[in-house]
C-alpha positions in Angstrom: -28.5 -30.5 2.0 -28.7 -32.6 5.4 -27.6 -35.6 2.8 -24.3 -33.4 1.6 -23.9 -32.9 5.3 -24.2 -36.2 6.6 -21.4 -37.3 3.5 -19.1 -34.5 4.4 -17.2 -36.4 6.9 -16.8 -39.3 4.7 -15.6 -36.9 1.8 -13.0 -35.0 4.7 -12.1 -38.5 5.6 -11.4 -40.0 2.2 -9.6 -37.3 0.9 -7.4 -35.8 3.9 -5.0 -34.2 1.7 -7.4 -32.3 -0.2 -8.9 -31.2 3.0 -5.2 -30.1 4.7 -4.7 -28.1 1.4 -7.9 -26.4 1.6 -7.8 -25.5 5.5 -3.9 -24.2 4.8 -5.4 -21.9 2.0 -8.3 -20.6 3.6 -6.0 -20.1 6.8 -3.3 -18.2 4.9 -6.1 -15.9 3.3 -7.8 -15.1 6.7 -3.5 -14.0 7.9 -3.2 -12.1 4.6 -6.6 -10.4 5.5 -5.9 -9.7 9.0 -2.5 -8.2 7.9 -4.2 -5.8 5.5 -6.7 -4.8 7.7 -4.6 -3.9 11.0 -2.1 -2.4 8.4 -3.7 1.3 9.3 -3.0 2.3 5.5 -4.8 2.8 2.7 -3.6 0.9 -0.2 -4.1 2.9 -3.8 -4.1 2.2 -7.1 -3.2 4.8 -9.9 -6.5 6.1 -9.9 -7.2 5.9 -6.2 -4.3 8.2 -5.8 -5.2 10.8 -9.0 -8.5 11.4 -7.4 -7.2 11.5 -4.1 -4.8 14.2 -5.2 -7.6 15.9 -7.6 -10.4 16.0 -4.3 -8.1 16.4 -1.0 -5.2 17.9 -2.4 -3.0 15.3 -0.8 0.4 15.7 0.3 2.9 13.7 -2.3 5.9 12.3 -0.6 8.3 10.0 -3.1 10.8 8.0 -1.1 12.8 7.3 -4.1 16.4 8.0 -4.1 16.8 10.9 -6.0 18.6 9.2 -8.7 15.6 7.5 -8.7 13.2 10.7 -8.5 15.0 12.4 -11.2 14.3 10.0 -13.9 10.6 9.9 -13.2 8.0 10.9 -10.3 4.5 11.9 -10.5 3.9 15.6 -10.4 3.4 17.4 -7.4 5.5 15.0 -5.7 8.0 15.7 -3.2 11.0 13.9 -2.8 12.4 12.5 0.5 14.7 10.1 0.2 14.4 6.7 3.1 17.3 7.7 4.7 16.3 11.0 5.4 12.3 10.4 5.9 11.5 11.4 9.6 8.1 11.7 10.6 8.4 13.3 13.4 10.3 16.8 11.3 8.2 20.1 11.6 7.8 20.7 8.0 5.4 17.0 8.4 3.8 18.1 11.9 2.1 20.4 10.3 0.3 18.4 7.8 -0.4 15.6 10.6 -4.7 15.7 9.5 -3.9 16.3 5.9 -4.4 12.9 3.6 -0.3 12.0 2.7 0.3 9.8 0.1 3.6 7.8 0.1 4.9 6.7 -3.4 8.5 4.7 -4.4 9.7 2.7 -7.3 8.6 -0.4 -6.5 6.2 0.3 -3.1 8.4 -1.4 -0.6 9.8 1.2 0.7 6.6 3.3 0.8 4.9 0.8 2.5 7.6 1.1 5.1 6.9 4.5 5.1 3.7 5.0 5.0 3.9 2.6 8.8 6.2 4.8 9.9 3.4 8.1 9.2 0.8 5.6 11.0 2.8 5.0 14.2 3.5 9.0 14.2 0.0 9.5 15.0 -1.2 10.5 11.3 -5.0 9.9 10.5 -4.7 9.9 6.8 -2.1 7.9 5.4 -2.3 6.4 1.1 0.4 4.2 -0.3 0.2 3.5 -3.9 0.3 -0.5 -4.4 2.9 -0.9 -7.1 4.6 2.5 -6.8 5.9 3.9 -10.2 5.7 0.5 -12.1 2.0 0.0 -11.3 1.9 3.9 -12.2 3.7 3.4 -15.6 1.7 0.6 -16.1 -1.4 2.3 -15.9 0.1 5.3 -18.4 -0.1 7.9 -15.6 1.9 11.5 -16.8 5.6 11.2 -15.1 7.3 14.2 -14.3 11.1 14.4 -15.5 14.4 15.9 -12.9 13.5 17.4 -9.9 10.5 19.1 -8.5 
């Protein structure tokens, strides 16, 4: 072991670009994990979302457009367009302590909505990572039309 430590400076000096690349990847990994840790909401897989709905009776909010919502949504989801999404509304204030799961078509808009819920003081905020695309890939059921 001590032989490896003695030869490490020589290796690093002889392989500058390799060392620089390793440090860059390590830094990017640490930054990504720190951002994930500090975002305040929990990412779920389709199976995890199903468990959350079944075990904790979570409120499921779909922030997709009405057209996308009518094409297909998770059964039991309530549609609220992102442009009308207000975490401070009276209806949402009633469920501030309950689990709330946010979904959309791809997961991008729902991540923003989840962040807004956390800033508004919601304690149990969940986000379907990958959105309905991931839900479809997991071959989970979809409802069509308005709920």
